[in-house]
N, CA, C and O atoms as a Tripos MOL2 file, in Angstrom:
@<TRIPOS>MOLECULE
protein
  296   295    74     0     0
PROTEIN
NO_CHARGES

@<TRIPOS>ATOM
      1 N         120.8170   96.2270  127.7740 N.3       1 UNK1
      2 CA        119.8270   95.3490  128.4080 C.3       1 UNK1
      3 C         120.2910   94.9850  129.8390 C.2       1 UNK1
      4 O         121.5110   94.9040  129.9870 O.2       1 UNK1
      5 N         119.5970   94.7800  130.7880 N.am      2 UNK2
      6 CA        119.8860   94.4630  132.2240 C.3       2 UNK2
      7 C         119.5400   92.9700  132.5790 C.2       2 UNK2
      8 O         118.5590   92.4560  132.0410 O.2       2 UNK2
      9 N         120.1490   92.4060  133.2790 N.am      3 UNK3
     10 CA        119.7980   91.2780  133.7570 C.3       3 UNK3
     11 C         119.4410   90.9790  135.1920 C.2       3 UNK3
     12 O         120.1220   91.4820  136.0860 O.2       3 UNK3
     13 N         118.4380   90.2070  135.4680 N.am      4 UNK4
     14 CA        118.0330   90.0820  136.9500 C.3       4 UNK4
     15 C         118.0090   88.6810  137.2800 C.2       4 UNK4
     16 O         117.6980   87.8740  136.4030 O.2       4 UNK4
     17 N         118.3260   88.2670  138.5380 N.am      5 UNK5
     18 CA        118.3970   86.9610  138.9790 C.3       5 UNK5
     19 C         116.9360   86.6940  139.4970 C.2       5 UNK5
     20 O         116.2940   87.3620  140.3070 O.2       5 UNK5
     21 N         116.5610   85.5090  138.8040 N.am      6 UNK6
     22 CA        115.1750   85.0870  139.1900 C.3       6 UNK6
     23 C         115.0850   83.6960  139.6730 C.2       6 UNK6
     24 O         115.8430   82.7960  139.3110 O.2       6 UNK6
     25 N         114.1190   83.5730  140.5080 N.am      7 UNK7
     26 CA        113.9300   82.0540  141.1100 C.3       7 UNK7
     27 C         112.7950   81.3970  140.4240 C.2       7 UNK7
     28 O         111.6530   81.8560  140.4350 O.2       7 UNK7
     29 N         113.1750   80.2280  139.7850 N.am      8 UNK8
     30 CA        112.2260   79.3070  139.0780 C.3       8 UNK8
     31 C         111.4520   78.7060  140.1570 C.2       8 UNK8
     32 O         111.6110   78.8840  141.3640 O.2       8 UNK8
     33 N         110.4810   77.8730  139.4910 N.am      9 UNK9
     34 CA        109.5320   77.2410  140.3240 C.3       9 UNK9
     35 C         110.1640   76.0170  140.9910 C.2       9 UNK9
     36 O         109.7310   75.6190  142.0720 O.2       9 UNK9
     37 N         111.1740   75.4160  140.3700 N.am     10 UNK10
     38 CA        111.9930   74.4110  141.1600 C.3      10 UNK10
     39 C         113.0210   74.9420  142.2030 C.2      10 UNK10
     40 O         113.7490   74.1650  142.8210 O.2      10 UNK10
     41 N         113.0520   76.1150  142.3530 N.am     11 UNK11
     42 CA        114.1500   76.5800  143.2840 C.3      11 UNK11
     43 C         115.5350   76.9200  142.7950 C.2      11 UNK11
     44 O         116.4820   77.2320  143.5160 O.2      11 UNK11
     45 N         115.5370   76.8280  141.5850 N.am     12 UNK12
     46 CA        116.8140   77.2290  140.8240 C.3      12 UNK12
     47 C         116.8310   78.6820  140.5470 C.2      12 UNK12
     48 O         115.7960   79.3330  140.3990 O.2      12 UNK12
     49 N         118.1620   79.2390  140.4720 N.am     13 UNK13
     50 CA        118.2990   80.4830  140.1620 C.3      13 UNK13
     51 C         118.8480   80.5980  138.7820 C.2      13 UNK13
     52 O         119.6650   79.7820  138.3570 O.2      13 UNK13
     53 N         118.3770   81.6740  138.0260 N.am     14 UNK14
     54 CA        118.7360   81.8310  136.5460 C.3      14 UNK14
     55 C         118.6590   83.1600  136.2650 C.2      14 UNK14
     56 O         117.7720   83.7640  136.8690 O.2      14 UNK14
     57 N         119.4520   83.8840  135.3960 N.am     15 UNK15
     58 CA        119.3040   85.0700  135.1250 C.3      15 UNK15
     59 C         118.1560   85.4490  133.9170 C.2      15 UNK15
     60 O         117.9560   84.6310  133.0190 O.2      15 UNK15
     61 N         117.6230   86.3820  133.9460 N.am     16 UNK16
     62 CA        116.5840   86.8180  132.9300 C.3      16 UNK16
     63 C         116.8350   88.1430  132.3640 C.2      16 UNK16
     64 O         117.1310   89.0560  133.1360 O.2      16 UNK16
     65 N         116.7510   88.3560  131.1000 N.am     17 UNK17
     66 CA        117.0000   89.4700  130.7190 C.3      17 UNK17
     67 C         115.8320   90.4530  130.7440 C.2      17 UNK17
     68 O         114.7330   90.0930  130.3230 O.2      17 UNK17
     69 N         116.0040   91.5120  131.1570 N.am     18 UNK18
     70 CA        114.9320   92.6840  131.2600 C.3      18 UNK18
     71 C         115.0220   93.6560  130.1280 C.2      18 UNK18
     72 O         116.0220   94.3390  129.9080 O.2      18 UNK18
     73 N         113.9460   93.6790  129.4390 N.am     19 UNK19
     74 CA        113.8220   94.8680  128.4080 C.3      19 UNK19
     75 C         113.3480   96.0480  128.8290 C.2      19 UNK19
     76 O         112.4620   96.0100  129.6830 O.2      19 UNK19
     77 N         113.7470   97.1590  128.4130 N.am     20 UNK20
     78 CA        113.4210   98.5010  128.9080 C.3      20 UNK20
     79 C         112.0370   98.6110  128.2950 C.2      20 UNK20
     80 O         111.9160   98.4470  127.0810 O.2      20 UNK20
     81 N         110.9950   98.8770  129.0530 N.am     21 UNK21
     82 CA        109.4950   99.0080  128.5480 C.3      21 UNK21
     83 C         109.2070  100.4120  128.5020 C.2      21 UNK21
     84 O         108.1750  100.7490  127.9200 O.2      21 UNK21
     85 N         110.0190  101.3820  129.0710 N.am     22 UNK22
     86 CA        109.6480  102.8270  128.9330 C.3      22 UNK22
     87 C         108.2710  103.0030  129.4730 C.2      22 UNK22
     88 O         107.9330  102.5770  130.5770 O.2      22 UNK22
     89 N         107.4560  103.6730  128.6180 N.am     23 UNK23
     90 CA        106.0330  104.0480  129.1190 C.3      23 UNK23
     91 C         104.9500  102.7760  129.0090 C.2      23 UNK23
     92 O         103.8400  102.8460  129.5350 O.2      23 UNK23
     93 N         105.3270  101.8150  128.3930 N.am     24 UNK24
     94 CA        104.6040  100.7250  128.0190 C.3      24 UNK24
     95 C         104.2620   99.9870  129.1790 C.2      24 UNK24
     96 O         105.1580   99.6090  129.9340 O.2      24 UNK24
     97 N         102.9740   99.7190  129.4280 N.am     25 UNK25
     98 CA        102.4380   98.9790  130.4480 C.3      25 UNK25
     99 C         102.0580   97.6300  130.1710 C.2      25 UNK25
    100 O         101.4290   97.4320  129.1320 O.2      25 UNK25
    101 N         102.3770   96.5040  131.0460 N.am     26 UNK26
    102 CA        102.0000   95.1520  130.6040 C.3      26 UNK26
    103 C         100.5760   95.1350  130.6660 C.2      26 UNK26
    104 O          99.9420   95.7090  131.5510 O.2      26 UNK26
    105 N         100.0130   94.4130  129.6380 N.am     27 UNK27
    106 CA         98.6120   94.1730  129.2930 C.3      27 UNK27
    107 C          97.9320   93.1540  130.3010 C.2      27 UNK27
    108 O          96.7880   93.3150  130.7260 O.2      27 UNK27
    109 N          98.7640   92.0720  130.6440 N.am     28 UNK28
    110 CA         98.3250   90.9020  131.3400 C.3      28 UNK28
    111 C          97.8240   91.3650  132.7040 C.2      28 UNK28
    112 O          98.3990   92.2980  133.2650 O.2      28 UNK28
    113 N          96.7480   90.7380  133.2810 N.am     29 UNK29
    114 CA         96.4440   90.9770  134.5940 C.3      29 UNK29
    115 C          95.3290   92.1700  134.6120 C.2      29 UNK29
    116 O          94.6820   92.4020  135.6330 O.2      29 UNK29
    117 N          95.1640   92.8650  133.4740 N.am     30 UNK30
    118 CA         94.2060   93.9780  133.4060 C.3      30 UNK30
    119 C          92.8550   93.6830  133.3800 C.2      30 UNK30
    120 O          92.6320   92.9640  132.4060 O.2      30 UNK30
    121 N          91.8980   93.9090  133.9900 N.am     31 UNK31
    122 CA         90.5590   93.6550  133.8700 C.3      31 UNK31
    123 C          89.8800   94.3360  132.6720 C.2      31 UNK31
    124 O          90.1620   95.5190  132.4830 O.2      31 UNK31
    125 N          89.0950   93.7820  131.9150 N.am     32 UNK32
    126 CA         88.3930   94.2810  130.8600 C.3      32 UNK32
    127 C          86.9800   94.9800  131.3900 C.2      32 UNK32
    128 O          86.2840   94.3870  132.2140 O.2      32 UNK32
    129 N          86.6360   96.1720  130.9070 N.am     33 UNK33
    130 CA         85.4370   96.5940  131.1130 C.3      33 UNK33
    131 C          84.3170   96.0480  130.3590 C.2      33 UNK33
    132 O          84.4520   95.0500  129.6510 O.2      33 UNK33
    133 N          83.0710   96.7520  130.5070 N.am     34 UNK34
    134 CA         81.8920   95.9320  129.5910 C.3      34 UNK34
    135 C          82.2330   96.2340  128.2060 C.2      34 UNK34
    136 O          81.9660   95.4060  127.3340 O.2      34 UNK34
    137 N          82.8080   97.3600  127.9140 N.am     35 UNK35
    138 CA         82.9830   97.5270  126.6010 C.3      35 UNK35
    139 C          83.8820   96.4520  125.9430 C.2      35 UNK35
    140 O          83.5030   96.0000  124.8620 O.2      35 UNK35
    141 N          84.9490   96.0330  126.4460 N.am     36 UNK36
    142 CA         86.0040   95.1210  125.8410 C.3      36 UNK36
    143 C          85.5040   93.7600  125.9680 C.2      36 UNK36
    144 O          85.8850   92.9320  125.1400 O.2      36 UNK36
    145 N          84.6500   93.3970  126.9540 N.am     37 UNK37
    146 CA         83.9160   92.0840  126.9630 C.3      37 UNK37
    147 C          82.8070   92.0390  125.7820 C.2      37 UNK37
    148 O          82.7460   91.0730  125.0210 O.2      37 UNK37
    149 N          82.0190   93.0440  125.6910 N.am     38 UNK38
    150 CA         81.1370   93.0280  124.6740 C.3      38 UNK38
    151 C          81.7890   92.8990  123.2460 C.2      38 UNK38
    152 O          81.2560   92.2170  122.3710 O.2      38 UNK38
    153 N          82.8040   93.4910  123.0770 N.am     39 UNK39
    154 CA         83.5260   93.5090  121.6670 C.3      39 UNK39
    155 C          84.0650   92.1660  121.4720 C.2      39 UNK39
    156 O          83.9650   91.5680  120.4000 O.2      39 UNK39
    157 N          84.7310   91.6150  122.6830 N.am     40 UNK40
    158 CA         85.3670   90.3520  122.2810 C.3      40 UNK40
    159 C          84.3840   89.4060  122.1790 C.2      40 UNK40
    160 O          84.6460   88.4660  121.4290 O.2      40 UNK40
    161 N          83.1930   89.3990  122.7980 N.am     41 UNK41
    162 CA         82.0920   88.3600  122.6860 C.3      41 UNK41
    163 C          81.4330   88.2620  121.3790 C.2      41 UNK41
    164 O          81.2030   87.1950  120.8090 O.2      41 UNK41
    165 N          81.0630   89.7440  120.8130 N.am     42 UNK42
    166 CA         80.2890   89.6790  119.6480 C.3      42 UNK42
    167 C          81.0410   90.3640  118.3360 C.2      42 UNK42
    168 O          80.4530   90.9380  117.4200 O.2      42 UNK42
    169 N          82.3980   90.1860  118.4470 N.am     43 UNK43
    170 CA         83.1880   90.7510  117.3020 C.3      43 UNK43
    171 C          82.8200   90.1800  116.0720 C.2      43 UNK43
    172 O          82.8620   90.9130  115.0840 O.2      43 UNK43
    173 N          82.4030   88.7980  115.9200 N.am     44 UNK44
    174 CA         82.0940   88.0650  114.5810 C.3      44 UNK44
    175 C          80.7950   88.6770  114.1640 C.2      44 UNK44
    176 O          80.5900   88.8650  112.9650 O.2      44 UNK44
    177 N          79.8960   89.0060  115.0700 N.am     45 UNK45
    178 CA         78.6320   89.5520  114.5450 C.3      45 UNK45
    179 C          78.6150   90.8370  114.2410 C.2      45 UNK45
    180 O          77.7600   91.2420  113.4540 O.2      45 UNK45
    181 N          79.6010   91.7630  114.8350 N.am     46 UNK46
    182 CA         79.7750   93.1610  114.5730 C.3      46 UNK46
    183 C          80.3600   93.2220  113.0420 C.2      46 UNK46
    184 O          79.8810   93.8170  112.0770 O.2      46 UNK46
    185 N          81.4960   92.4530  113.1190 N.am     47 UNK47
    186 CA         82.0460   92.4310  111.7620 C.3      47 UNK47
    187 C          80.9030   92.1660  110.5530 C.2      47 UNK47
    188 O          80.6490   92.9990  109.6830 O.2      47 UNK47
    189 N          80.3330   90.9870  110.6550 N.am     48 UNK48
    190 CA         79.1900   90.7770  109.6130 C.3      48 UNK48
    191 C          78.2900   91.8950  109.3530 C.2      48 UNK48
    192 O          78.0300   92.1990  108.1890 O.2      48 UNK48
    193 N          77.7570   92.5760  110.4080 N.am     49 UNK49
    194 CA         76.8330   93.6660  110.2660 C.3      49 UNK49
    195 C          77.5790   94.7970  109.5880 C.2      49 UNK49
    196 O          76.9840   95.3540  108.6640 O.2      49 UNK49
    197 N          78.7120   95.1920  109.8870 N.am     50 UNK50
    198 CA         79.4060   96.2390  109.3030 C.3      50 UNK50
    199 C          79.6890   95.9980  107.8860 C.2      50 UNK50
    200 O          79.7240   96.9430  107.0980 O.2      50 UNK50
    201 N          79.9140   94.6690  107.4760 N.am     51 UNK51
    202 CA         80.1220   94.2450  105.9920 C.3      51 UNK51
    203 C          78.7970   94.4680  105.2240 C.2      51 UNK51
    204 O          78.7410   94.9240  104.0820 O.2      51 UNK51
    205 N          77.6880   94.0790  106.0140 N.am     52 UNK52
    206 CA         76.6660   94.2230  105.3870 C.3      52 UNK52
    207 C          76.0670   95.6630  105.0360 C.2      52 UNK52
    208 O          75.5620   95.9620  103.9540 O.2      52 UNK52
    209 N          76.2020   96.4290  106.0470 N.am     53 UNK53
    210 CA         76.0810   97.8190  105.8140 C.3      53 UNK53
    211 C          76.9820   98.5830  104.8900 C.2      53 UNK53
    212 O          76.5770   99.6030  104.3310 O.2      53 UNK53
    213 N          78.1930   98.1170  104.7140 N.am     54 UNK54
    214 CA         78.8980   98.6490  103.7610 C.3      54 UNK54
    215 C          78.6500   98.1530  102.1240 C.2      54 UNK54
    216 O          78.8510   98.8230  101.1100 O.2      54 UNK54
    217 N          78.1450   96.7460  102.2360 N.am     55 UNK55
    218 CA         77.6530   96.3870  100.9410 C.3      55 UNK55
    219 C          76.2870   97.0820  100.4340 C.2      55 UNK55
    220 O          76.0660   97.4030   99.2660 O.2      55 UNK55
    221 N          75.4820   97.2410  101.4400 N.am     56 UNK56
    222 CA         74.2100   97.9000  101.2150 C.3      56 UNK56
    223 C          74.2140   99.3030  100.8370 C.2      56 UNK56
    224 O          73.4210   99.7650  100.0160 O.2      56 UNK56
    225 N          75.0950   99.9710  101.4260 N.am     57 UNK57
    226 CA         75.5390  101.4400  100.9700 C.3      57 UNK57
    227 C          76.0780  101.4650   99.5010 C.2      57 UNK57
    228 O          75.7070  102.3230   98.7010 O.2      57 UNK57
    229 N          76.8800  100.5820   99.2220 N.am     58 UNK58
    230 CA         77.4590  100.4720   97.8060 C.3      58 UNK58
    231 C          76.3070  100.3810   96.8250 C.2      58 UNK58
    232 O          76.1390  101.1110   95.8480 O.2      58 UNK58
    233 N          75.5490   99.3920   97.2230 N.am     59 UNK59
    234 CA         74.3810   99.2030   96.2360 C.3      59 UNK59
    235 C          73.2950  100.4070   95.9490 C.2      59 UNK59
    236 O          72.7810  100.7240   94.8760 O.2      59 UNK59
    237 N          73.1150  100.9710   97.2480 N.am     60 UNK60
    238 CA         72.3490  102.3050   96.9810 C.3      60 UNK60
    239 C          73.0310  103.2350   96.4970 C.2      60 UNK60
    240 O          72.3240  104.1250   96.0230 O.2      60 UNK60
    241 N          74.4670  103.4600   96.3920 N.am     61 UNK61
    242 CA         75.0890  104.4110   95.7690 C.3      61 UNK61
    243 C          75.0270  104.3040   94.2940 C.2      61 UNK61
    244 O          74.8290  105.2480   93.5290 O.2      61 UNK61
    245 N          75.2720  102.6980   93.8650 N.am     62 UNK62
    246 CA         75.0230  102.5710   92.3800 C.3      62 UNK62
    247 C          73.6820  103.0510   91.9180 C.2      62 UNK62
    248 O          73.5870  103.8700   91.0040 O.2      62 UNK62
    249 N          72.6270  102.5410   92.5510 N.am     63 UNK63
    250 CA         71.4230  102.9310   92.2740 C.3      63 UNK63
    251 C          71.0980  104.3120   92.1910 C.2      63 UNK63
    252 O          70.3110  104.6800   91.3200 O.2      63 UNK63
    253 N          71.6290  105.1670   93.0260 N.am     64 UNK64
    254 CA         71.6030  106.5500   93.0090 C.3      64 UNK64
    255 C          72.2690  107.1560   91.8080 C.2      64 UNK64
    256 O          71.8280  108.1570   91.2440 O.2      64 UNK64
    257 N          73.5160  106.4110   91.3840 N.am     65 UNK65
    258 CA         74.2260  107.0140   90.3500 C.3      65 UNK65
    259 C          73.4940  106.7650   89.1660 C.2      65 UNK65
    260 O          73.3260  107.6840   88.3640 O.2      65 UNK65
    261 N          72.9920  105.5260   88.9370 N.am     66 UNK66
    262 CA         72.1920  105.1140   87.6610 C.3      66 UNK66
    263 C          70.9430  106.1360   87.5200 C.2      66 UNK66
    264 O          70.6710  106.5090   86.3780 O.2      66 UNK66
    265 N          70.2380  106.5690   88.5010 N.am     67 UNK67
    266 CA         69.1310  107.4390   88.5170 C.3      67 UNK67
    267 C          69.6570  108.7250   88.2460 C.2      67 UNK67
    268 O          68.9130  109.4390   87.5750 O.2      67 UNK67
    269 N          70.5730  109.1330   88.5360 N.am     68 UNK68
    270 CA         71.1220  110.5060   88.3370 C.3      68 UNK68
    271 C          71.5070  110.5510   86.7260 C.2      68 UNK68
    272 O          71.1140  111.4790   86.0180 O.2      68 UNK68
    273 N          72.1630  109.6640   86.3080 N.am     69 UNK69
    274 CA         72.5480  109.4880   84.8510 C.3      69 UNK69
    275 C          71.2190  109.5880   84.1360 C.2      69 UNK69
    276 O          71.1020  110.4270   83.2430 O.2      69 UNK69
    277 N          70.2160  108.8040   84.4560 N.am     70 UNK70
    278 CA         69.0090  108.5700   83.7210 C.3      70 UNK70
    279 C          68.2950  110.0520   83.6480 C.2      70 UNK70
    280 O          67.8440  110.5720   82.6280 O.2      70 UNK70
    281 N          68.3010  110.5260   84.7820 N.am     71 UNK71
    282 CA         67.6380  111.8950   84.7780 C.3      71 UNK71
    283 C          68.4540  112.9130   83.7310 C.2      71 UNK71
    284 O          67.8380  113.6430   82.9540 O.2      71 UNK71
    285 N          69.6560  112.8800   83.7890 N.am     72 UNK72
    286 CA         70.5840  113.7820   82.8570 C.3      72 UNK72
    287 C          70.0900  113.4990   81.3090 C.2      72 UNK72
    288 O          69.9950  114.3650   80.4390 O.2      72 UNK72
    289 N          69.8570  112.3780   81.1870 N.am     73 UNK73
    290 CA         69.4370  112.0570   79.5430 C.3      73 UNK73
    291 C          68.0880  112.5580   79.2580 C.2      73 UNK73
    292 O          67.7090  112.8940   78.1360 O.2      73 UNK73
    293 N          67.3520  112.5950   80.3750 N.am     74 UNK74
    294 CA         65.8150  112.9540   79.8970 C.3      74 UNK74
    295 C          65.8390  114.5010   79.7810 C.2      74 UNK74
    296 O          64.8260  115.1100   79.4370 O.2      74 UNK74
@<TRIPOS>BOND
     1     1     2 1
     2     2     3 1
     3     3     4 2
     4     3     5 am
     5     5     6 1
     6     6     7 1
     7     7     8 2
     8     7     9 am
     9     9    10 1
    10    10    11 1
    11    11    12 2
    12    11    13 am
    13    13    14 1
    14    14    15 1
    15    15    16 2
    16    15    17 am
    17    17    18 1
    18    18    19 1
    19    19    20 2
    20    19    21 am
    21    21    22 1
    22    22    23 1
    23    23    24 2
    24    23    25 am
    25    25    26 1
    26    26    27 1
    27    27    28 2
    28    27    29 am
    29    29    30 1
    30    30    31 1
    31    31    32 2
    32    31    33 am
    33    33    34 1
    34    34    35 1
    35    35    36 2
    36    35    37 am
    37    37    38 1
    38    38    39 1
    39    39    40 2
    40    39    41 am
    41    41    42 1
    42    42    43 1
    43    43    44 2
    44    43    45 am
    45    45    46 1
    46    46    47 1
    47    47    48 2
    48    47    49 am
    49    49    50 1
    50    50    51 1
    51    51    52 2
    52    51    53 am
    53    53    54 1
    54    54    55 1
    55    55    56 2
    56    55    57 am
    57    57    58 1
    58    58    59 1
    59    59    60 2
    60    59    61 am
    61    61    62 1
    62    62    63 1
    63    63    64 2
    64    63    65 am
    65    65    66 1
    66    66    67 1
    67    67    68 2
    68    67    69 am
    69    69    70 1
    70    70    71 1
    71    71    72 2
    72    71    73 am
    73    73    74 1
    74    74    75 1
    75    75    76 2
    76    75    77 am
    77    77    78 1
    78    78    79 1
    79    79    80 2
    80    79    81 am
    81    81    82 1
    82    82    83 1
    83    83    84 2
    84    83    85 am
    85    85    86 1
    86    86    87 1
    87    87    88 2
    88    87    89 am
    89    89    90 1
    90    90    91 1
    91    91    92 2
    92    91    93 am
    93    93    94 1
    94    94    95 1
    95    95    96 2
    96    95    97 am
    97    97    98 1
    98    98    99 1
    99    99   100 2
   100    99   101 am
   101   101   102 1
   102   102   103 1
   103   103   104 2
   104   103   105 am
   105   105   106 1
   106   106   107 1
   107   107   108 2
   108   107   109 am
   109   109   110 1
   110   110   111 1
   111   111   112 2
   112   111   113 am
   113   113   114 1
   114   114   115 1
   115   115   116 2
   116   115   117 am
   117   117   118 1
   118   118   119 1
   119   119   120 2
   120   119   121 am
   121   121   122 1
   122   122   123 1
   123   123   124 2
   124   123   125 am
   125   125   126 1
   126   126   127 1
   127   127   128 2
   128   127   129 am
   129   129   130 1
   130   130   131 1
   131   131   132 2
   132   131   133 am
   133   133   134 1
   134   134   135 1
   135   135   136 2
   136   135   137 am
   137   137   138 1
   138   138   139 1
   139   139   140 2
   140   139   141 am
   141   141   142 1
   142   142   143 1
   143   143   144 2
   144   143   145 am
   145   145   146 1
   146   146   147 1
   147   147   148 2
   148   147   149 am
   149   149   150 1
   150   150   151 1
   151   151   152 2
   152   151   153 am
   153   153   154 1
   154   154   155 1
   155   155   156 2
   156   155   157 am
   157   157   158 1
   158   158   159 1
   159   159   160 2
   160   159   161 am
   161   161   162 1
   162   162   163 1
   163   163   164 2
   164   163   165 am
   165   165   166 1
   166   166   167 1
   167   167   168 2
   168   167   169 am
   169   169   170 1
   170   170   171 1
   171   171   172 2
   172   171   173 am
   173   173   174 1
   174   174   175 1
   175   175   176 2
   176   175   177 am
   177   177   178 1
   178   178   179 1
   179   179   180 2
   180   179   181 am
   181   181   182 1
   182   182   183 1
   183   183   184 2
   184   183   185 am
   185   185   186 1
   186   186   187 1
   187   187   188 2
   188   187   189 am
   189   189   190 1
   190   190   191 1
   191   191   192 2
   192   191   193 am
   193   193   194 1
   194   194   195 1
   195   195   196 2
   196   195   197 am
   197   197   198 1
   198   198   199 1
   199   199   200 2
   200   199   201 am
   201   201   202 1
   202   202   203 1
   203   203   204 2
   204   203   205 am
   205   205   206 1
   206   206   207 1
   207   207   208 2
   208   207   209 am
   209   209   210 1
   210   210   211 1
   211   211   212 2
   212   211   213 am
   213   213   214 1
   214   214   215 1
   215   215   216 2
   216   215   217 am
   217   217   218 1
   218   218   219 1
   219   219   220 2
   220   219   221 am
   221   221   222 1
   222   222   223 1
   223   223   224 2
   224   223   225 am
   225   225   226 1
   226   226   227 1
   227   227   228 2
   228   227   229 am
   229   229   230 1
   230   230   231 1
   231   231   232 2
   232   231   233 am
   233   233   234 1
   234   234   235 1
   235   235   236 2
   236   235   237 am
   237   237   238 1
   238   238   239 1
   239   239   240 2
   240   239   241 am
   241   241   242 1
   242   242   243 1
   243   243   244 2
   244   243   245 am
   245   245   246 1
   246   246   247 1
   247   247   248 2
   248   247   249 am
   249   249   250 1
   250   250   251 1
   251   251   252 2
   252   251   253 am
   253   253   254 1
   254   254   255 1
   255   255   256 2
   256   255   257 am
   257   257   258 1
   258   258   259 1
   259   259   260 2
   260   259   261 am
   261   261   262 1
   262   262   263 1
   263   263   264 2
   264   263   265 am
   265   265   266 1
   266   266   267 1
   267   267   268 2
   268   267   269 am
   269   269   270 1
   270   270   271 1
   271   271   272 2
   272   271   273 am
   273   273   274 1
   274   274   275 1
   275   275   276 2
   276   275   277 am
   277   277   278 1
   278   278   279 1
   279   279   280 2
   280   279   281 am
   281   281   282 1
   282   282   283 1
   283   283   284 2
   284   283   285 am
   285   285   286 1
   286   286   287 1
   287   287   288 2
   288   287   289 am
   289   289   290 1
   290   290   291 1
   291   291   292 2
   292   291   293 am
   293   293   294 1
   294   294   295 1
   295   295   296 2
@<TRIPOS>SUBSTRUCTURE
     1 UNK1         2 RESIDUE 1 A UNK
     2 UNK2         6 RESIDUE 1 A UNK
     3 UNK3        10 RESIDUE 1 A UNK
     4 UNK4        14 RESIDUE 1 A UNK
     5 UNK5        18 RESIDUE 1 A UNK
     6 UNK6        22 RESIDUE 1 A UNK
     7 UNK7        26 RESIDUE 1 A UNK
     8 UNK8        30 RESIDUE 1 A UNK
     9 UNK9        34 RESIDUE 1 A UNK
    10 UNK10       38 RESIDUE 1 A UNK
    11 UNK11       42 RESIDUE 1 A UNK
    12 UNK12       46 RESIDUE 1 A UNK
    13 UNK13       50 RESIDUE 1 A UNK
    14 UNK14       54 RESIDUE 1 A UNK
    15 UNK15       58 RESIDUE 1 A UNK
    16 UNK16       62 RESIDUE 1 A UNK
    17 UNK17       66 RESIDUE 1 A UNK
    18 UNK18       70 RESIDUE 1 A UNK
    19 UNK19       74 RESIDUE 1 A UNK
    20 UNK20       78 RESIDUE 1 A UNK
    21 UNK21       82 RESIDUE 1 A UNK
    22 UNK22       86 RESIDUE 1 A UNK
    23 UNK23       90 RESIDUE 1 A UNK
    24 UNK24       94 RESIDUE 1 A UNK
    25 UNK25       98 RESIDUE 1 A UNK
    26 UNK26      102 RESIDUE 1 A UNK
    27 UNK27      106 RESIDUE 1 A UNK
    28 UNK28      110 RESIDUE 1 A UNK
    29 UNK29      114 RESIDUE 1 A UNK
    30 UNK30      118 RESIDUE 1 A UNK
    31 UNK31      122 RESIDUE 1 A UNK
    32 UNK32      126 RESIDUE 1 A UNK
    33 UNK33      130 RESIDUE 1 A UNK
    34 UNK34      134 RESIDUE 1 A UNK
    35 UNK35      138 RESIDUE 1 A UNK
    36 UNK36      142 RESIDUE 1 A UNK
    37 UNK37      146 RESIDUE 1 A UNK
    38 UNK38      150 RESIDUE 1 A UNK
    39 UNK39      154 RESIDUE 1 A UNK
    40 UNK40      158 RESIDUE 1 A UNK
    41 UNK41      162 RESIDUE 1 A UNK
    42 UNK42      166 RESIDUE 1 A UNK
    43 UNK43      170 RESIDUE 1 A UNK
    44 UNK44      174 RESIDUE 1 A UNK
    45 UNK45      178 RESIDUE 1 A UNK
    46 UNK46      182 RESIDUE 1 A UNK
    47 UNK47      186 RESIDUE 1 A UNK
    48 UNK48      190 RESIDUE 1 A UNK
    49 UNK49      194 RESIDUE 1 A UNK
    50 UNK50      198 RESIDUE 1 A UNK
    51 UNK51      202 RESIDUE 1 A UNK
    52 UNK52      206 RESIDUE 1 A UNK
    53 UNK53      210 RESIDUE 1 A UNK
    54 UNK54      214 RESIDUE 1 A UNK
    55 UNK55      218 RESIDUE 1 A UNK
    56 UNK56      222 RESIDUE 1 A UNK
    57 UNK57      226 RESIDUE 1 A UNK
    58 UNK58      230 RESIDUE 1 A UNK
    59 UNK59      234 RESIDUE 1 A UNK
    60 UNK60      238 RESIDUE 1 A UNK
    61 UNK61      242 RESIDUE 1 A UNK
    62 UNK62      246 RESIDUE 1 A UNK
    63 UNK63      250 RESIDUE 1 A UNK
    64 UNK64      254 RESIDUE 1 A UNK
    65 UNK65      258 RESIDUE 1 A UNK
    66 UNK66      262 RESIDUE 1 A UNK
    67 UNK67      266 RESIDUE 1 A UNK
    68 UNK68      270 RESIDUE 1 A UNK
    69 UNK69      274 RESIDUE 1 A UNK
    70 UNK70      278 RESIDUE 1 A UNK
    71 UNK71      282 RESIDUE 1 A UNK
    72 UNK72      286 RESIDUE 1 A UNK
    73 UNK73      290 RESIDUE 1 A UNK
    74 UNK74      294 RESIDUE 1 A UNK
């Protein structure tokens, strides 16, 4: 690891450890597009709708399996 001399807000100098980031980019300061804003704002509603869809599909699959077994017995 490398160290770099940094000026703090009070005018003091100190050493800060610099981690090698490689190809990783810092995420701060990055503007989100409309998609990111939309997902962040409506995340709870999206999760609720997806859970409802999953429960509904399981319910319909159970009904279909029951009807398929009933048809085999006839």
